[in-house]
Structure formats: structure tokens, C-alpha cells
All heavy atoms as an XYZ file, in Angstrom:
526
protein
N     114.185     93.707    -39.951
C     113.884     92.296    -40.054
C     115.116     91.591    -40.623
O     115.703     92.033    -41.596
C     112.672     92.106    -40.956
C     112.047     90.747    -40.803
S     110.585     90.455    -41.840
C     109.469     91.727    -41.332
N     115.477     90.484    -40.023
C     116.680     89.775    -40.463
C     116.415     89.030    -41.766
O     115.277     88.695    -42.110
C     117.127     88.786    -39.387
O     116.210     87.723    -39.294
N     117.506     88.779    -42.483
C     117.395     88.080    -43.771
C     116.888     86.654    -43.582
O     116.157     86.137    -44.427
C     118.742     88.067    -44.478
C     119.139     89.405    -45.011
C     120.429     89.322    -45.803
C     120.801     90.677    -46.346
N     121.965     90.635    -47.214
N     117.256     86.029    -42.472
C     116.793     84.660    -42.210
C     115.281     84.617    -42.016
O     114.613     83.714    -42.512
C     117.495     84.095    -40.971
C     118.963     83.814    -41.184
C     119.640     83.338    -39.908
O     118.956     83.212    -38.863
O     120.846     83.091    -39.956
N     114.759     85.604    -41.317
C     113.322     85.644    -41.073
C     112.557     85.895    -42.380
O     111.530     85.263    -42.639
C     112.989     86.727    -40.047
C     111.542     86.725    -39.629
C     111.269     87.693    -38.491
C     109.805     87.592    -38.079
N     109.498     88.473    -36.967
N     113.079     86.798    -43.198
C     112.440     87.087    -44.489
C     112.492     85.852    -45.381
O     111.506     85.500    -46.035
C     113.110     88.295    -45.179
C     112.601     88.464    -46.606
C     112.861     89.558    -44.379
N     113.628     85.168    -45.403
C     113.767     83.962    -46.221
C     112.793     82.881    -45.756
O     112.164     82.206    -46.583
C     115.202     83.447    -46.167
N     112.650     82.727    -44.436
C     111.718     81.736    -43.902
C     110.285     82.084    -44.272
O     109.512     81.216    -44.685
C     111.863     81.644    -42.385
C     110.938     80.624    -41.751
C     111.096     80.579    -40.238
C     110.110     79.602    -39.625
N     110.195     79.597    -38.167
N     109.922     83.369    -44.150
C     108.566     83.794    -44.494
C     108.291     83.573    -45.982
O     107.215     83.102    -46.353
C     108.368     85.265    -44.152
C     108.219     85.524    -42.685
C     108.045     87.004    -42.378
O     108.392     87.872    -43.190
N     107.518     87.297    -41.206
N     109.250     83.911    -46.837
C     109.060     83.718    -48.275
C     108.914     82.237    -48.605
O     108.081     81.857    -49.425
C     110.203     84.345    -49.061
C     110.146     85.852    -49.062
S     111.375     86.614    -50.105
C     110.726     86.226    -51.721
N     109.712     81.389    -47.961
C     109.608     79.947    -48.172
C     108.225     79.441    -47.781
O     107.606     78.670    -48.514
C     110.692     79.202    -47.388
C     110.508     77.704    -47.410
C     110.829     76.986    -48.545
C     109.996     77.038    -46.302
C     110.647     75.607    -48.581
C     109.815     75.671    -46.327
C     110.140     74.949    -47.470
N     107.734     79.884    -46.637
C     106.417     79.439    -46.174
C     105.296     79.932    -47.084
O     104.331     79.209    -47.342
C     106.177     79.887    -44.735
C     107.043     79.191    -43.679
C     106.816     79.809    -42.306
C     106.764     77.698    -43.657
N     105.419     81.149    -47.592
C     104.412     81.674    -48.513
C     104.411     80.875    -49.809
O     103.361     80.490    -50.326
C     104.645     83.177    -48.782
C     103.790     83.667    -49.942
C     104.359     83.991    -47.537
N     105.597     80.592    -50.340
C     105.698     79.810    -51.577
C     105.176     78.395    -51.351
O     104.436     77.858    -52.185
C     107.149     79.805    -52.108
C     107.319     78.821    -53.251
C     107.543     81.200    -52.562
N     105.520     77.794    -50.238
C     105.024     76.459    -49.912
C     103.502     76.461    -49.812
O     102.826     75.562    -50.330
C     105.640     75.956    -48.606
C     105.196     74.576    -48.133
C     105.634     73.510    -49.137
C     105.754     74.289    -46.749
N     102.951     77.466    -49.181
C     101.504     77.580    -49.081
C     100.850     77.719    -50.453
O      99.799     77.125    -50.714
N     101.473     78.476    -51.335
C     100.944     78.636    -52.691
C     100.980     77.320    -53.462
O     100.061     77.009    -54.224
C     101.718     79.711    -53.454
C     101.460     81.105    -52.965
C     100.036     81.540    -53.220
O      99.434     81.235    -54.236
N      99.481     82.256    -52.260
N     102.043     76.550    -53.266
C     102.144     75.246    -53.940
C     101.038     74.314    -53.442
O     100.358     73.660    -54.239
C     103.541     74.618    -53.712
C     103.572     73.167    -54.141
C     104.597     75.417    -54.457
N     100.842     74.269    -52.132
C      99.791     73.419    -51.568
C      98.418     73.873    -52.056
O      97.575     73.051    -52.433
C      99.874     73.416    -50.025
C     101.154     72.705    -49.581
C      98.647     72.758    -49.412
C     101.467     72.857    -48.110
N      98.198     75.172    -52.090
C      96.932     75.705    -52.589
C      96.728     75.337    -54.057
O      95.640     74.922    -54.461
C      96.901     77.226    -52.426
C      95.676     77.948    -52.968
C      94.452     77.590    -52.146
C      95.900     79.429    -52.965
N      97.772     75.468    -54.853
C      97.680     75.131    -56.271
C      97.355     73.669    -56.507
O      96.553     73.330    -57.386
N      97.960     72.797    -55.724
C      97.676     71.360    -55.848
C      96.220     71.078    -55.481
O      95.526     70.336    -56.175
C      98.646     70.534    -54.975
C     100.060     70.616    -55.550
C      98.197     69.084    -54.873
C     101.129     70.049    -54.630
N      95.748     71.683    -54.406
C      94.364     71.481    -53.996
C      93.372     71.983    -55.034
O      92.389     71.302    -55.357
N      93.639     73.153    -55.594
C      92.750     73.698    -56.620
C      92.770     72.826    -57.863
O      91.728     72.574    -58.482
C      93.137     75.155    -56.955
C      92.417     75.654    -58.186
C      92.839     76.066    -55.774
N      93.951     72.321    -58.233
C      94.018     71.459    -59.420
C      93.240     70.164    -59.210
O      92.606     69.669    -60.147
C      95.467     71.156    -59.789
O      96.081     70.343    -58.809
N      93.253     69.614    -57.999
C      92.449     68.420    -57.708
C      90.961     68.719    -57.862
O      90.212     67.918    -58.408
C      92.719     67.899    -56.301
C      94.020     67.164    -56.136
C      94.620     67.079    -54.894
C      94.648     66.553    -57.206
C      95.808     66.392    -54.718
C      95.841     65.867    -57.048
C      96.422     65.787    -55.808
N      90.532     69.870    -57.363
C      89.118     70.236    -57.458
C      88.712     70.430    -58.917
O      87.652     69.972    -59.338
C      88.831     71.502    -56.626
C      88.974     71.191    -55.136
C      87.443     72.055    -56.919
C      88.910     72.408    -54.233
N      89.556     71.088    -59.694
C      89.243     71.302    -61.109
C      89.263     69.971    -61.859
O      88.383     69.698    -62.683
C      90.228     72.309    -61.730
C      89.990     73.699    -61.135
C      90.080     72.356    -63.249
C      91.029     74.713    -61.536
N      90.259     69.134    -61.579
C      90.368     67.835    -62.254
C      89.162     66.950    -61.957
O      88.694     66.211    -62.818
C      91.654     67.133    -61.820
C      91.888     65.822    -62.520
C      92.246     65.779    -63.848
C      91.738     64.636    -61.827
C      92.463     64.571    -64.496
C      91.946     63.418    -62.447
C      92.306     63.388    -63.788
N      88.620     67.044    -60.742
C      87.453     66.249    -60.361
C      86.158     66.844    -60.914
O      85.088     66.284    -60.717
C      87.362     66.143    -58.846
N      86.265     67.972    -61.617
C      85.121     68.655    -62.225
C      84.079     69.049    -61.179
O      82.875     68.907    -61.387
C      84.496     67.792    -63.318
C      83.706     68.619    -64.323
O      83.980     69.831    -64.422
O      82.823     68.055    -64.977
N      84.561     69.568    -60.049
C      83.669     70.022    -58.983
C      83.433     71.527    -59.037
O      82.737     72.075    -58.191
C      84.252     69.654    -57.615
C      84.395     68.169    -57.331
C      85.120     67.957    -56.005
C      83.031     67.502    -57.299
N      84.028     72.204    -60.005
C      83.908     73.650    -60.105
C      85.117     74.327    -59.489
O      86.119     73.689    -59.181
N      85.021     75.626    -59.304
C      86.129     76.371    -58.707
C      85.592     77.289    -57.616
O      84.412     77.639    -57.593
C      86.912     77.184    -59.768
C      85.985     78.060    -60.613
C      87.713     76.281    -60.649
C      86.714     78.909    -61.630
N      86.490     77.680    -56.718
C      86.106     78.562    -55.628
C      86.014     80.003    -56.127
O      86.256     80.292    -57.297
C      87.096     78.441    -54.476
C      88.513     78.810    -54.872
O      88.804     78.822    -56.080
O      89.326     79.082    -53.971
N      85.665     80.909    -55.237
C      85.455     82.306    -55.619
C      86.728     82.944    -56.174
O      86.689     83.677    -57.167
C      84.947     83.089    -54.418
N      87.855     82.693    -55.543
C      89.104     83.281    -56.042
C      89.528     82.603    -57.339
O      90.179     83.217    -58.173
C      90.194     83.183    -54.974
C      91.289     84.180    -55.155
C      91.015     85.535    -55.169
C      92.599     83.775    -55.318
C      92.021     86.467    -55.337
C      93.611     84.697    -55.488
C      93.330     86.053    -55.493
N      89.149     81.344    -57.514
C      89.426     80.637    -58.757
C      88.698     81.265    -59.932
O      89.178     81.231    -61.071
N      87.530     81.843    -59.675
C      86.801     82.549    -60.725
C      87.622     83.730    -61.216
O      87.682     84.018    -62.416
C      85.411     83.013    -60.213
C      84.713     83.889    -61.223
C      84.562     81.809    -59.859
N      88.274     84.418    -60.291
C      89.150     85.527    -60.666
C      90.301     85.028    -61.536
O      90.614     85.618    -62.569
C      89.683     86.223    -59.411
C      90.654     87.329    -59.692
C      90.235     88.489    -60.315
C      91.984     87.212    -59.323
C      91.124     89.520    -60.572
C      92.878     88.230    -59.575
C      92.455     89.394    -60.196
N      90.943     83.923    -61.120
C      92.031     83.345    -61.915
C      91.531     82.957    -63.297
O      92.211     83.184    -64.300
C      92.603     82.103    -61.236
C      93.280     82.354    -59.932
N      94.257     83.296    -59.761
C      93.126     81.762    -58.724
C      94.670     83.288    -58.507
N      93.990     82.357    -57.853
N      90.360     82.368    -63.345
C      89.780     81.942    -64.618
C      89.519     83.141    -65.529
O      89.778     83.082    -66.739
C      88.489     81.179    -64.360
O      87.893     80.779    -65.562
N      89.015     84.219    -64.961
C      88.769     85.435    -65.741
C      90.043     86.030    -66.297
O      90.101     86.444    -67.462
N      91.085     86.079    -65.470
C      92.379     86.592    -65.937
C      92.946     85.682    -67.019
O      93.472     86.151    -68.030
C      93.363     86.735    -64.756
C      94.769     87.028    -65.244
C      92.901     87.818    -63.805
N      92.832     84.371    -66.824
C      93.337     83.415    -67.812
C      92.622     83.584    -69.152
O      93.269     83.571    -70.210
C      93.167     81.991    -67.306
N      91.312     83.758    -69.114
C      90.559     83.945    -70.357
C      90.864     85.289    -71.005
O      90.941     85.387    -72.231
C      89.060     83.817    -70.103
C      88.664     82.399    -69.775
O      89.355     81.457    -70.121
N      87.543     82.252    -69.089
N      91.044     86.336    -70.196
C      91.316     87.666    -70.728
C      92.661     87.720    -71.441
O      92.777     88.299    -72.525
C      91.285     88.714    -69.603
O      90.001     88.690    -68.986
C      91.574     90.104    -70.129
N      93.691     87.122    -70.831
C      95.032     87.187    -71.400
C      95.398     85.948    -72.211
O      96.542     85.803    -72.647
C      96.069     87.408    -70.290
C      95.932     88.757    -69.648
C      95.399     88.892    -68.384
C      96.313     89.903    -70.335
C      95.268     90.136    -67.796
C      96.189     91.153    -69.756
C      95.659     91.276    -68.478
N      94.439     85.046    -72.395
C      94.633     83.830    -73.200
C      95.827     83.002    -72.708
O      96.699     82.616    -73.487
C      94.775     84.186    -74.680
C      94.531     82.994    -75.569
O      93.853     82.045    -75.179
N      95.086     83.029    -76.763
N      95.869     82.769    -71.393
C      96.894     81.923    -70.783
C      96.188     80.816    -70.005
O      94.969     80.852    -69.835
C      97.835     82.732    -69.848
C      97.041     83.453    -68.750
C      98.672     83.716    -70.644
C      97.901     84.215    -67.762
N      96.950     79.847    -69.543
C      96.349     78.750    -68.796
C      95.953     79.211    -67.393
O      96.436     80.226    -66.886
C      97.318     77.576    -68.693
O      98.392     77.894    -67.842
N      95.082     78.443    -66.772
C      94.628     78.733    -65.409
C      95.809     78.745    -64.444
O      95.935     79.631    -63.604
C      93.594     77.684    -64.986
C      93.005     77.919    -63.635
C      91.910     78.753    -63.482
C      93.533     77.310    -62.517
C      91.355     78.975    -62.237
C      92.979     77.521    -61.268
C      91.893     78.360    -61.127
N      96.693     77.750    -64.586
C      97.861     77.665    -63.709
C      98.800     78.845    -63.870
O      99.352     79.350    -62.892
N      98.988     79.286    -65.113
C      99.854     80.444    -65.353
C      99.251     81.698    -64.737
O      99.968     82.509    -64.133
C     100.077     80.635    -66.846
N      97.942     81.859    -64.870
C      97.281     83.018    -64.262
C      97.447     82.984    -62.749
O      97.748     84.004    -62.121
C      95.806     83.037    -64.640
N      97.265     81.821    -62.159
C      97.414     81.676    -60.713
C      98.851     81.995    -60.289
O      99.077     82.676    -59.289
C      97.031     80.263    -60.299
C      96.884     80.057    -58.843
S      96.195     78.408    -58.566
C      95.963     78.472    -56.819
N      99.829     81.523    -61.078
C     101.241     81.779    -60.775
C     101.555     83.272    -60.828
O     102.160     83.824    -59.915
C     102.134     81.008    -61.743
C     103.589     81.372    -61.630
C     104.351     80.892    -60.579
C     104.182     82.207    -62.552
C     105.687     81.227    -60.453
C     105.517     82.554    -62.447
C     106.265     82.064    -61.396
N     101.152     83.936    -61.913
C     101.481     85.353    -62.064
C     100.788     86.214    -61.016
O     101.371     87.171    -60.507
C     101.123     85.844    -63.467
C     102.000     85.256    -64.546
C     101.457     84.705    -65.692
C     103.391     85.228    -64.412
C     102.256     84.159    -66.675
C     104.197     84.681    -65.379
C     103.630     84.151    -66.515
O     104.421     83.609    -67.480
N      99.558     85.871    -60.665
C      98.863     86.631    -59.630
C      99.508     86.406    -58.260
O      99.623     87.337    -57.465
C      97.394     86.248    -59.602
C      96.658     86.691    -60.845
C      95.344     85.976    -61.035
O      94.838     85.353    -60.081
O      94.811     86.035    -62.157
N      99.952     85.203    -57.994
C     100.644     84.916    -56.737
C     101.984     85.638    -56.686
O     102.375     86.176    -55.642
C     100.860     83.416    -56.573
O      99.623     82.752    -56.511
N     102.684     85.668    -57.818
C     103.958     86.386    -57.884
C     103.744     87.871    -57.646
O     104.511     88.499    -56.895
C     104.610     86.140    -59.254
C     105.987     86.709    -59.461
C     106.996     86.035    -58.541
C     106.409     86.523    -60.915
N     102.711     88.420    -58.230
C     102.395     89.825    -58.014
C     102.074     90.092    -56.544
O     102.519     91.091    -55.960
C     101.220     90.248    -58.897
C     100.757     91.690    -58.753
C     101.855     92.644    -59.202
C      99.492     91.915    -59.556
N     101.332     89.189    -55.923
C     101.001     89.341    -54.496
C     102.260     89.300    -53.636
O     102.389     90.078    -52.687
C     100.029     88.248    -54.077
N     103.197     88.405    -53.966
C     104.457     88.332    -53.220
C     105.237     89.633    -53.330
O     105.803     90.120    -52.351
C     105.315     87.178    -53.720
C     104.942     85.787    -53.236
C     105.804     84.754    -53.953
C     105.128     85.672    -51.747
N     105.295     90.185    -54.525
C     106.024     91.445    -54.736
C     105.382     92.564    -53.925
O     106.067     93.351    -53.264
C     106.080     91.778    -56.240
C     106.585     93.204    -56.459
C     106.954     90.796    -56.977
N     104.062     92.625    -53.938
C     103.361     93.674    -53.200
C     103.558     93.501    -51.700
O     103.794     94.481    -50.974
C     101.851     93.670    -53.555
C     101.055     94.566    -52.610
C     101.650     94.111    -55.003
N     103.521     92.275    -51.218
C     103.642     92.023    -49.779
C     105.063     92.305    -49.278
O     105.244     92.943    -48.245
C     103.240     90.574    -49.448
C     101.734     90.406    -49.620
C     103.647     90.202    -48.024
C     101.281     88.955    -49.567
N     106.074     91.831    -49.997
C     107.433     91.905    -49.483
C     108.213     93.129    -49.938
O     109.278     93.419    -49.404
C     108.202     90.640    -49.856
C     107.768     89.437    -49.065
C     107.016     88.445    -49.638
C     108.096     89.331    -47.717
C     106.607     87.342    -48.911
C     107.693     88.252    -46.971
C     106.945     87.250    -47.563
N     107.733     93.859    -50.919
C     108.481     95.025    -51.387
C     107.593     96.198    -51.411
O     107.286     97.082    -51.511
C     109.101     94.767    -52.765
C     110.025     93.581    -52.776
C     109.644     92.382    -53.339
C     111.270     93.655    -52.194
C     110.485     91.296    -53.356
C     112.120     92.570    -52.201
C     111.729     91.383    -52.782
């Protein structure tokens, strides 16, 4: 796989994560609850005493590492 293709895929994955994060933050801010995967983020955030956004970031980073390496 060429470096350009990998760079493009990583950019698109990161962009998708940013869009997902913005959408989830709107839902949480509107006090509409959270989706099923958000419950997982919330559990990790409560377990490690970090913010919801930080939990989402670290889990997404872990997923990127697992997918690309």
C-alpha cells in the first residue's frame, strides 16, 4: 500500500472521528442521552476518572493503532 493511500485513509478516519465527536457532543449538550457506544465511553470515563471527550479520544486512538498497525 502506498504512503499516499495510507495518509488519505488516516485523514479520512480522523475526519470521521471529529465529525462523530461533534455530533455526540451536540446530543449530550442537548441532554438527549447518549448512544450505545457512548455508554461505553461514559463507563471508561467514570472508571479512569477522565472526561467523556478524553475517553472518546483515547479509545479512538487505540482503534487507529489496532487498525493501521
